[in-house]
N, C-alpha and C positions, 0 to 999 in steps of 0.2 A: 326570867327564872326558867330553869330547865328541869324536867322530870325524867324518870327512867322510862325506857322503851316499853316496859311491861304494863304501861298505863291501862289498856283495855283488853289485854289478852284474855283475862278470865271472864269477860262479859258473856261470851258465847259458850263457855265451858259447861254451864249447867243447863243450857237449852237443849231440849230433845230434838235432835236432827236425824231424820231417817238416813240410813246408810247410803241409800241410792242418791241422796241429794248431793253427795260428794264423790260419787263414783260414776260420773258420766263420761262417755267416750269423747275424745277430742273432736271439735267441729270440723267439717269439711269446708274448704274454701269454695265459694260460689264460682261456678264456671262463667267465663266471659261469653257474652252473646255475640255471635257473628251476625252483623247487620248487613243486609243485602240492599243494593241500590246505592248509587253514588250520592244521592241527596240525603241518604240516611247516615252516611259516614262522617258528616261534618261534626267537628268536635264542639262541645259546649264549654261554658265557664265552670261547670261543676267538676269536682274531683272527688275521688274516693280513696281513703287511706285504710289499710287493713293491717291489724296486728293479731296476735293470738286471742285477745279478749275483746277486740273492738272492730267495728266497721264505722268509720266516720266520713260523712259527706259534707261538703261545703262548696259554696259558690264564691269563696274568697281566694286569697293567694295560696299557693302551694306551701310556702314557708310557714304561714300561719297554721295551715292544716296540720303540717308535720309537728309543729310546736305543741298544738293542743292535744294531738293524739299521743305524743310521747309523754306529756304531763299527765294525761289520764292513765297511761300505763304506769307511771311513777306512783300515782295515787293507789293503783291496784297493788303494786308491790308493797307500799307502805301499809295498807290495810291488811294484807296477808301476813306481814310481820307482826303487826299489833295484835291481831286476832288469832295468831298461832296456826294459820293454815299453811301447810307445807306445799311447795310447788310440785305436785304429783304429775303434772302433765295432763290431767283429766279435768276438763272444764265444760261448763254448760255452753249452750249456743251463745254466740257473741252478741253483745249489746250493739244495736244499730243507732248511731247518733247522727242527727241532721242539724246542721248549723244554717239558720236562715239569715239573710242579709241584714234586715232591720226589723224593728218592732211593728210598724204598720203592715209589712208583708206577713209577718208571723201572725198577727191578730186577724188578718184577712182570711187565713186558713180556717179560723174558727174551730180549732182542735179542742174537742171536749174531753176532759179528763174523767172518763167514766170509772176508771180503776185506780186512780191516784188523786189525792187531794192534799192540800196543805192547810195548816192552821186549824180552824179559820182565824186568820189574822185580821187586824184592823184593815178596813177597805183600802187604805193607802199603800198596803204592801202586797198588792196582787201583781206579782211579776210573771213574765212570760216564760213558762216552761211547760213541756208536755211529756208525759211518761205513760206508756201503755205496756203492761206485761202480757204480751200476746202469746198464744199457744205455740207459735213457731219462733219465738224470740222476742225479747223486750225491745222497745224502741223509745228513744228520747229525742226531744227537739227543743231548741231554744235559739236565741238570736246570736249573731256574731259580734254584736256591739253592746257596750255597757248600757245599763238602764238606770233610771233615776227614780227615787221614791221621795215625793214631797212630804215632809213630816210637819210642816207648819206654814201657814200663810201669814205674811207680815204686812205692815203698812208701808214698808220701804218699796219704792219703785224708782224708775229712772228719773222722773220729774222731781221727787223729793231729794234724791242725791244731787242732782244738778242745782236745785234751789239752795241746798245747804252750801254748795261750793260757791254760789254767787254771793253769799254773805261775806263781806270784807273781813269781819272779825274772825269768823270761822276759818276763812282761807288763810289769814295771817297766822293763826294758831297752828294750822297744819303746814305752814311753810310754803304756801302756794300763791304768794303775791305775784311772782313772776309768771307771765302768761304761759310760757313753755312748761313750767313746773305744774301750773294749774291744769293744763291739758293732760299731762302725764298722770297726775293724781286722779283726775276725772275718769280717765280710762281705767286705771287700776281699781278704783272704787266701784265703777260699773261692773267690772269683771267679778269683783268680790261678791256683789249682791246678785249677780245674774245666775239664777238657778232655774231649772226647768223640770218638766215632767219627763216621761220616757221620750227618747229621741232616737233618730237613726244616725248612721255615720255621716249622712249628707245634710243633716239638719242640726246645726250647732248654734243656731241663732239664740241669743240670751232672752230669758223672760225674767220678770221681776215680781216681787211681792211673795216670795216663797223661800223656805229653807228646805234643802234637799240633801240626800245622801246618794252617792254613786253606788251602784251595785254592778260589779264587773261581770262581763260575760263569763270569764273564767270561774268566778265564784259560783255562779248558777250551775255550771257544768260539774264542778267538783262536788257540790252539795248533792246534786242529782245522782252522780255516780256512787257516792258513798252510801246513799240510801239503797241504790240498786245492788251494790255489793253485799250489804248486810242481808237483804231479803233473798238474794240468790244463793249465797254460800252458807248462810245461817238462817234459813227461813223459820219464822216463829210468829206468834200473835203479839207483835210489838204494839204498845200504845202509840198513838200518832205523835204526841208531844216528844217522845223519845226519838222517833225517826226524824222528825223535823230538826230537833236539836243535834242529833248525830250528824246529819248533813251539814248543819251550820258549823260544827266544830272543824270540819275539813274543808269548808268553803273558803277559808282564809289560807289555804295551802300556799306556801311560798317555795319556789324552786330556785335554788342558788347554785348556778353552775351545773355540773353533771354529777355531783356527789352529795349534795346537801339539800335536805327538805326541812321545812318548818311547818308545824301545824298547831292549832289550838289558840292562835292569837285572836284578840278581840276583832270582830268584824268592823268594817268601816262604819262610822256613825254610831258606835255603841253608846258613847256618852250622851250624844244628842238625843238618841231615841229614848234611852232610859230616863233622861231628864224631862223629856216632853211627855212621855206616857206613864212614867212612874213604875212602881212595882206591880206585880200581879199576884192575887191570892193563890198560894200554893195548893190550898185545899180544893179550889175550883179546878186546878189542873189534874191533880191525882184522882179526883172524883169524876173527871171528864165532863163536868158541868160546862166548862169553857167551850166544848164542841157545839153547843147550842146557842152560843152568844151571837148577838147581832153584830155583823161586821162594822156597822157604822158607830157602834158604841163601845165595842171591846177595846181593851188596851193591850191585848195579847199580840205580840209581834215576833218575827223571826229572831230578833235579838233576845227576847225573853226566853224563847225555846233554846237558843244557844247558851244563855247564862245558866239555866237550870241543868241542862245536860252537862255542860262544862264543869259546873260545881260538883255534880255527882261523879263524873269520871275522874277528876283530879283530886278528889278527897279520899285519903286513905281510910277514913272512917265510914264514909257514905258509900264508897264503891262496893264493898261486900253486900250492903243492904240493897243496892241497885241490882246486883246479881240475883238476890233472892226475889226481889220485886218482879224482875223480868221473867224469872222461872215460874213464878206464880201466874203471871199473865199468860205465859205460854201454855200452862196447864188448863187455862180457861177460868181461873179465879176471877171474880168480879173486881172492879176497880177499887172499891172500898176495902175488900179483904186483902188484896195485894198491897195496898198502901200501908197496911200495918207493918210491913217489913221495915219501914223507916222509923218506927217507934213514935215518940211523942211529937205530934204535928206542930205544936207550939215551938218546941226546940228546933225543929227543922226550919220553920219560918224565921226564927231568930237568926239562925246561921245564914240563911239566904239573904236576909237584910244586911248582915255584915258583909257578905260577899258582894253585894250590890256595889259598894264603893271601894272594895279591896283591889289590890293589884292582882291581875289574873296570870296564872302560869301558862306556859306553852312548852313545846318540845322541839328539839333539834335532832334530826336523824341523819346519819351519814350512811352511804351505800356505795357499792362498786358501780362505776359508770357502765360497765358492760352488761349489767343486769336488765337494762332497759333497751328493748329491741327497736330497731329502726322500722317504721311502717313502710309497706309497699303502696305506692301511690299510682293511680291511673286516672286519666281523663275520661269522662263520660261523653258519649255521643249526644247529639241534640235529641235524638229519639229516646235515649235512656233518661236524659235529664228531664224530659217533658213529663215524666211520671214519678219523679222523686217526691213531689208534694202530694200526688195522688196516693202513693203508698203510705204516706203519713196519715192522710185523711181516712184511709180504709177502716182503721179500728173504730173511730168515732162514728163514721157514717153507717157502718153495718151493724153497730150495736143498737139494739132496740130494748128498752126497759120491759120487764115482764108485766103481764096483765094483773090487776088486783085479784086476790083470792076471795073466796066466798065470805070469809070472816073479816075482811078488811073494813075498817070504819068508813062510813060514807064519804066524809070529806077527803080522807086519804085516797080512797078509791077513785074519786073524781080527779084528783091531782095525778095519780098514776096513769089513769086513762088518757088524760090530756097530754102528759109527757110522752106516752107511747105513740099516740096519734101524731104528735109533732115530729117524733123521731122517724116514723114511717114516711112522712111527707119529705123530710130532709133526705132520707135514703133514696127515695124515688127520684128526686131532682138530681142528686149527685150521680146516681147510676145512669141517668139519661145523658148527662154531660160526659161521663166516662166512656160510654158507648160511642158517642160522637168522636171523642179524642182517639179512641182505639181504632175507629174506622179510618181516621186521617193517617194514623201511623200503622197501617195494616201490615207492613213488613217488619215491624218491631216486636220481637218476642216478649220483651218486658211489658209492653202495652197489653198484649193478649193475655199474658199470665196474670197481670193485675186484674184485668177484667174477669178472668175465670174465677179467681179467688173471690172477688166482690160478688159475682153472681151466685156462687155456691153459698157464701155466707148470708146471702139474701134469699136463699131457698128457691133460686131459679135454676133448677137442674139442667134443663135443656140448653139454656144460654151458656151455662157454665161449661157443659160438655163441648159445645161448639167452639168457645174461646180456647179451652184447653187443647183441643185438637189443632187449632191454628198455631198456638204457641209451640206445641210439640213438633209441628212441621217446620217451624222456623228455627227451632233449637233441638235437633235430633239428639237423643241420648240424655237430655237434661231431665233430672228426676222430678222437678217441681211440676211441669205440665202433666206428667204421668200421675202424680199424686192427686191433682185436682180432677183429672179425668176419672180416676177411680172413685173419688168422692161423689162426683156427679152420677156415676153409674149406681152407686149405693143408694143415692136419693131416688133415682128412677125406679130401682128395684122395690124400694119400700112403698112407692105409690102405684106399682103395677098390680093388675088383678092377681088374686091368689094363685090361679093356675099357672101364670107366667112367672111368678116370683122366684121359684127355685132356679130356673135357667138364668134369669136376670142376675140373681145373687152370685151364681157360679161365675158368670162373666165379670162381675164387679170384683170378686175376690181374685180372679186371675190378673186383673188390672192392678189390684193392690200389691200382689206379689211382684209384678213387674216394677212398680214404683219403688218397692222396698229393695229389690235387687239393685236398682240404679243408684240408690243412696241409702245405705242401711242406717244412717244416723238421722235421716229426715223424720220429723214427728208426724206429719200429716197422714202418711199411710197407717200409722198406729190408730189414729182417730177414725179413719175410714173403716178399718177392720173391726174396731169396737162397735161402730155404728151399724155395721152390717148385721150384727146379731139382733139389734133392735128392729131393723128392717125385716128380719126373718121371724120376729116374734119369739126369739129365744133368749135365754139368759146368756151373758157373755162367757166365753170360755176362759180357762186359766191363761192361755196364751194371749187372749185379747186384753186381759187385765194386766198381764206382764208388760204388754205394749204401752198401756197407759202409765204404768209405773216408770217406764223408761222415758216417756214424754215428759212427765213431771220432773224427772231428774235432769232433763235437758233444759227446762225452763221452770225452775222451782217456784217462782212467784206468780205463775199464771193461774188466776183463780178459776177459770173455766176448766183447766186440766185437773186441778185439785178436786173440784166438785165432782167431775166425772169419775175420778179414781176412788174417792171416798164413798160415793154412792155404790160403785161396783163392789168395793170391799165389804160395805155394810150388808149388801144383798147376799153375800156369801157367809155372813155371820162373823166376819172379822172386825169386831166392834172397836177394839182398842186401836188397831192400825188406822181404821177409818177416821176415828176421832183425831188422831195425831195428824193425819193428812189435812183434815178440814179446818182445824183451829186457826191457822193463819188467815183464812177467809172469813170464818164466822166471828172471831174475836179479834181480828187484826185491825190495822189502822184505817182501812179505807172502806167506803160505802160503795162497793161494786154491785153491778146488777146481779151477781151470783150470791150476794150476801144473804138475802132472805131464805133461799134454799139451803145455804150453808148453815144458817142458824137453826133451821128446822132439823137438819141432820145432826148437828151438834147436840141438840136437845134429846134426840133419840138415842144418841150414843153416850150420854152423860153417865158417869158412874153412879150407882145407887147409894144414897147416903147411909142406908142401913146395912148394906151388904158389901160395901167397899167397891173397889174397881173391878171390872170384869176380868176373868182369868185370861192369861195370855193364850193366843191361839196356838 
């Protein structure tokens, strides 16, 4: 069944999106690093593909890298058409995607999703994907290989299959009396029953006693990119079930040739999962009760998220209600109030039960082949490749949960303190390893730049400055080392004696200006300039706040940036804009470290029930 292209165009139309969220300058391509020394110029197995919207890194083949990158660009083109976003040429900072060879290698990185979570699904559906909306650009990582989710353990195993085949009566019924036919049947049956858990591309040995569904590497990428797109180009306080389901609707994207795309088909294993886990109470989803469910006991799965969202998107009756619901959530309405948009909950549940076994629609879209650009691909040197994984680890290792507040309940305070202390220990160990690695690659600018950022984000100003100076010497004219040098100088000025502070701040602001001139689109100089006012004990200037606004426009789904901008706006009495900026963090889908502060700010900027919304500034 095929439906019209206007399927989800209207979904974002009623969501309040700041003008700057769609008016960001085009990103600059990163400069190649000149690596000195013969031993540093040896090429690695890693390649990097770049397009207008993406930077994709992979240690796989070049042909596979190009295929994946072009398909993600196709998905971007499709989403832009469906959501009515014209190709203006103004885009936020590109998403950086890293494809890791296999699941064990990916899991060994221990990438902690501080600012993105899925489900929570049943514990069988914990698939390997990482997403971090960082201040200087979002990053995503997953494996290059398909993964498997075991949905049922059975009593069938290799011995029981072979025992059955050894029974003459069964063998005769199956037509396997002939030894050669019996051997062929044995092999095919063993292959039929051989399913396993997550696997690498080099580990295809069968296991038994399980029913499993394959989750393709492509589907994980497509789902992640669809979520990233929605939060980047149409940022709002989406409920998590909707973002999960939205990603799954596009996870089954099929590319046919150079001009045809299909989306909306049922994911692999839909029938098996729904039959094994059954339906899920819609009331628990819309009330968000499901968010606190025990992963060992819940029957909520990615397939359920897909079915609910698919039902809403493809229903001419429910789609307008979904728009109302999303607009209510974007305003900050509580889950129960927003759910009233769907009317009678019993009628909704009845329709969903009918949809459970109904034939599901999907869409076919044609497009001109020349609309999808060819990526530019280059090989990384061994020195550059040595820090690909370190840059992935950076976000999780330097993020430290906040300390408990004075009013925090004792049990929660103990848990928060324990998590914070554990994160600090992990950060210390990681930094020590990173320093050792950077010392081994002392002629590699990428190594020194990564170390500089890690030190600054860990509040080690002196070490940050030293590493940034080394990176600047190795890559003259590169803006990034200049930005972290300026950041370190601001930190040092803030810690300096009061008498020395004005001179230190003047030096730091000269460094900020130099970094900004080197790359006017880079966001770190904006943060350094804003922080310089706190170091001086002064309120931020209008120019500093404008810089934060530009930074949020470059990476709209970065919670740290939104919190900084909303706090600055509120401090100047711009209550309504502050609330608009902070709602995706305070009432959005993810429990980020910035959420407690965002909730407090949202509470202070909430409209008065008796006097209505605050006047526009």
